[in-house]
C-alpha positions as CSV (number, residue, x, y, z in Angstrom):
1,M,113.0,76.2,109.0
2,T,112.2,75.9,112.7
3,G,113.9,76.7,116.0
4,T,115.7,79.8,117.2
5,A,117.3,80.6,113.8
6,G,113.9,80.3,112.1
7,R,112.2,82.6,114.6
8,E,114.9,85.2,114.3
9,R,114.7,85.1,110.5
10,L,110.9,85.7,110.7
11,K,111.4,88.5,113.2
12,R,113.9,90.2,110.9
13,E,111.5,89.9,108.0
14,A,108.6,91.3,110.0
15,E,110.7,94.3,111.1
16,F,112.0,94.9,107.6
17,H,108.6,94.9,106.0
18,D,107.0,97.0,108.8
19,K,109.6,99.6,108.0
20,T,109.2,99.2,104.2
21,F,105.4,99.7,104.3
22,G,105.5,102.3,107.1
23,E,108.2,104.5,105.7
24,E,108.0,103.7,101.9
25,T,111.7,103.1,101.9
26,R,111.9,101.5,98.4
27,R,110.9,104.5,96.3
28,Q,114.3,104.7,94.7
29,A,113.5,101.4,93.0
30,D,110.4,102.8,91.3
31,K,112.3,103.4,88.0
32,F,113.1,99.7,87.8
33,Y,109.6,98.5,88.6
34,A,108.3,100.8,85.9
35,V,109.6,98.3,83.3
36,T,107.6,95.4,84.8
37,T,104.3,96.1,83.0
38,A,104.4,92.8,81.0
39,S,104.8,90.5,84.0
40,K,102.2,92.4,86.0
41,N,99.7,92.3,83.1
42,F,100.2,88.6,82.8
43,Y,99.6,88.1,86.5
44,R,96.5,90.3,86.7
45,A,95.0,88.7,83.6
46,F,95.5,85.2,85.0
47,L,93.8,86.2,88.3
48,R,90.9,87.8,86.5
49,D,90.4,84.6,84.4
50,H,90.5,82.3,87.4
51,C,88.9,84.2,90.2
52,E,85.1,83.7,89.6
53,G,83.5,81.7,92.5
54,R,86.9,81.1,94.1
55,A,88.3,81.7,97.6
56,I,91.6,83.5,97.0
57,L,94.6,83.8,99.3
58,E,96.9,86.8,98.8
59,Y,100.2,85.4,100.0
60,G,101.8,88.5,101.4
61,C,99.4,91.5,101.4
62,G,99.6,95.3,101.8
63,P,98.2,98.5,100.3
64,H,97.9,97.2,96.7
65,S,95.5,94.3,97.2
66,H,94.2,92.6,94.1
67,G,91.0,92.0,96.0
68,T,89.7,95.3,94.8
69,I,89.7,93.9,91.3
70,L,88.9,90.2,92.0
71,L,85.9,90.6,94.3
72,P,83.9,92.7,91.8
73,R,84.7,90.1,89.1
74,G,83.2,87.3,91.1
75,A,85.7,86.0,93.6
76,R,83.9,84.6,96.7
77,L,86.4,86.0,99.2
78,V,90.0,87.3,99.3
79,A,92.1,86.6,102.4
80,G,95.3,88.6,102.7
81,I,98.1,87.5,105.0
82,D,101.4,89.0,105.9
83,I,104.0,88.7,108.6
84,S,104.1,92.5,108.8
85,H,101.5,94.0,111.1
86,V,101.8,97.3,109.1
87,A,101.0,95.5,105.8
88,A,98.0,93.8,107.3
89,V,96.6,97.1,108.7
90,L,97.0,98.8,105.3
91,H,95.3,95.8,103.6
92,H,92.4,96.1,106.1
93,E,92.1,99.8,105.5
94,I,91.4,99.0,101.8
95,S,88.4,96.8,102.8
96,L,87.0,99.6,104.9
97,K,87.5,102.4,102.3
98,R,86.2,100.2,99.4
99,D,83.4,98.7,101.5
100,L,84.6,95.1,100.7
101,P,83.6,92.9,103.7
102,S,84.8,89.8,101.8
103,L,88.4,91.2,101.8
104,H,90.0,89.8,104.9
105,S,93.4,90.7,106.5
106,C,95.5,88.8,109.0
107,V,99.0,88.7,110.4
108,M,100.3,85.2,109.7
109,N,103.4,83.3,109.0
110,A,103.2,82.2,105.4
111,E,105.3,79.1,106.2
112,S,102.8,77.8,108.7
113,L,99.3,78.7,107.6
114,A,96.3,78.6,110.0
115,F,93.9,77.4,107.3
116,N,92.4,74.0,106.7
117,A,93.6,71.8,103.8
118,S,92.1,72.7,100.4
119,S,90.8,76.0,101.5
120,F,91.6,78.1,98.4
121,G,91.1,77.7,94.7
122,V,93.6,80.4,93.9
123,I,96.8,81.5,95.8
124,C,98.7,84.5,94.6
125,G,101.6,86.7,95.6
126,T,104.2,89.2,94.2
127,G,107.8,89.2,95.5
128,I,107.0,87.0,98.5
129,L,108.4,83.5,98.0
130,H,112.0,84.7,97.8
131,H,111.7,86.0,101.4
132,L,110.6,82.5,102.7
133,D,111.9,79.1,103.4
134,L,110.8,77.6,100.1
135,E,110.3,74.0,101.2
136,S,108.0,75.0,104.1
137,S,106.1,77.5,101.8
138,F,105.6,75.1,98.9
139,R,104.4,72.5,101.3
140,E,101.8,74.9,102.9
141,I,100.7,76.2,99.5
142,A,100.1,72.7,98.2
143,R,98.2,71.8,101.4
144,V,95.7,74.7,101.4
145,L,95.3,74.7,97.6
146,T,92.3,72.7,96.2
147,A,93.0,69.8,93.9
148,D,91.9,71.8,90.9
149,G,93.3,75.1,92.1
150,K,96.2,77.2,90.9
151,A,98.8,79.3,92.5
152,I,100.6,82.2,90.8
153,F,103.6,84.2,91.9
154,I,105.9,86.9,90.5
155,E,109.4,86.4,91.8
156,P,112.9,87.7,91.1
157,L,115.5,85.4,89.7
158,G,119.1,85.2,91.0
159,H,121.3,84.2,88.0
160,N,122.0,87.4,86.2
161,P,125.4,88.7,87.2
162,V,124.6,92.4,86.4
163,I,121.5,92.4,88.4
164,N,123.3,90.6,91.3
165,L,126.0,93.2,91.2
166,Y,123.3,95.9,91.7
167,R,121.8,93.9,94.5
168,N,125.2,93.6,96.2
169,R,125.7,97.4,96.0
170,T,122.3,98.3,97.4
171,P,121.9,96.0,100.5
172,E,119.7,98.6,102.3
173,M,116.9,97.9,99.8
174,R,116.7,94.2,100.7
175,S,116.1,92.1,103.8
176,A,119.1,90.2,105.1
177,D,117.5,86.8,104.4
178,E,115.9,87.2,101.0
179,H,117.1,85.0,98.2
180,P,116.1,85.5,94.5
181,L,115.1,82.2,93.1
182,L,117.4,79.8,91.3
183,M,116.6,77.1,88.8
184,S,117.1,74.6,91.6
185,D,114.2,76.4,93.5
186,L,111.9,75.7,90.5
187,D,113.0,72.1,90.7
188,L,112.0,72.1,94.4
189,A,108.5,73.3,93.4
190,R,108.1,70.3,91.2
191,R,108.3,68.1,94.3
192,F,105.1,69.6,95.6
193,F,103.2,70.3,92.4
194,G,102.5,68.0,89.4
195,R,102.7,71.0,87.1
196,V,105.0,74.0,87.3
197,D,104.8,76.5,84.4
198,V,107.4,79.3,84.4
199,H,107.1,82.4,82.3
200,Y,110.2,84.7,82.1
201,F,110.2,88.5,81.9
202,H,112.5,91.5,81.8
203,L,116.0,91.1,80.3
204,S,116.7,93.6,77.6
205,S,113.7,95.7,78.8
206,L,115.8,96.6,81.9
207,G,117.8,98.8,79.6
208,A,114.8,101.1,79.3
209,V,115.4,102.2,82.9
210,L,118.0,104.6,81.5
211,F,115.2,106.5,79.7
212,H,112.4,106.3,82.3
213,R,111.9,110.1,82.2
214,M,111.3,110.2,78.5
215,R,107.9,110.5,76.9
216,W,108.5,107.5,74.8
217,F,109.5,105.3,77.7
218,A,106.4,103.1,77.7
219,S,106.7,102.5,73.9
220,L,110.4,101.5,74.4
221,V,109.4,99.1,77.2
222,T,106.8,97.5,75.0
223,L,109.3,97.1,72.1
224,L,111.9,95.5,74.4
225,D,109.3,93.2,76.0
226,G,108.6,91.8,72.5
227,F,112.3,91.4,71.9
228,D,112.6,89.6,75.3
229,R,109.9,87.1,74.2
230,L,111.8,86.4,71.1
231,L,115.1,85.9,73.0
232,F,113.5,83.5,75.5
233,R,111.9,81.5,72.7
234,C,114.9,81.3,70.4
235,L,117.7,81.2,73.1
236,P,116.2,79.4,76.1
237,F,119.5,79.4,77.9
238,L,118.9,83.1,78.5
239,R,115.7,82.5,80.5
240,K,117.4,82.1,83.8
241,H,119.1,85.5,83.4
242,A,115.7,87.3,83.3
243,W,115.0,89.6,86.2
244,A,111.6,88.0,87.0
245,A,109.6,84.9,86.5
246,V,105.9,84.2,86.9
247,L,105.4,80.8,88.4
248,V,102.0,79.0,87.9
249,L,101.7,76.0,90.3
250,S,99.0,73.4,89.9
251,E,98.1,69.8,90.7
252,P,99.2,69.9,94.3
253,R,100.7,66.7,95.6
254,E,99.2,65.2,98.8
255,S,102.8,64.0,99.6
256,P,105.9,65.7,98.1
257,L,108.2,63.7,95.9
258,P,111.4,62.7,97.7
259,A,114.4,65.0,97.3
260,A,116.8,64.1,94.5
261,R,120.1,62.6,95.6
């Protein structure tokens, strides 16, 4: 998206995330994120397995950079970008505190990357794509990803009516322009990548939030994660109602496929 509307959207996103990172305004959501162990473990294991010798782009950065894990495991460099100046500063502070000169930070528009084509073997991000214009973002990810590279993202999905009801009742926790992904958005990704693997997480496990203060909370989450895997395998129509999906994008296309009519 370009023009005045696009610039205004990017300005709103920058201001929202400056406030979020600067004031830690989303702490009330911590009890929900406490059930996301399975998706985060999948994401981290994937990055650990694919980082050696690679240049990695953290698409959306902040105070929880995975560069602190990936550089010691053999990543060549980790570049973190964010539209939020506050997020970029917090990311840079990590490189100073941990003495990681190969952990770079930059304020940058993720929809228009200032990198050469085929610059990164791995691109990663958590909860970032649903804040962006997806067509522009997928185009840029495909452009800067190497031919044999992989991109991985954890993103919320937007089909579950109960989750959407909660979103509608708590607008202060979200930016005005964010849009949890739909199945049509996954189809859009296939225009830019020859392979799009989607892994679904967190349906029944969300119920564990009610017991987040209990000593047995972690065990309950593990149990429900296993039940979710069974549900998604046996009843695939439930997958779109998961809270989150991990997208693994590979085989970037030099030219995107034409949009379906």
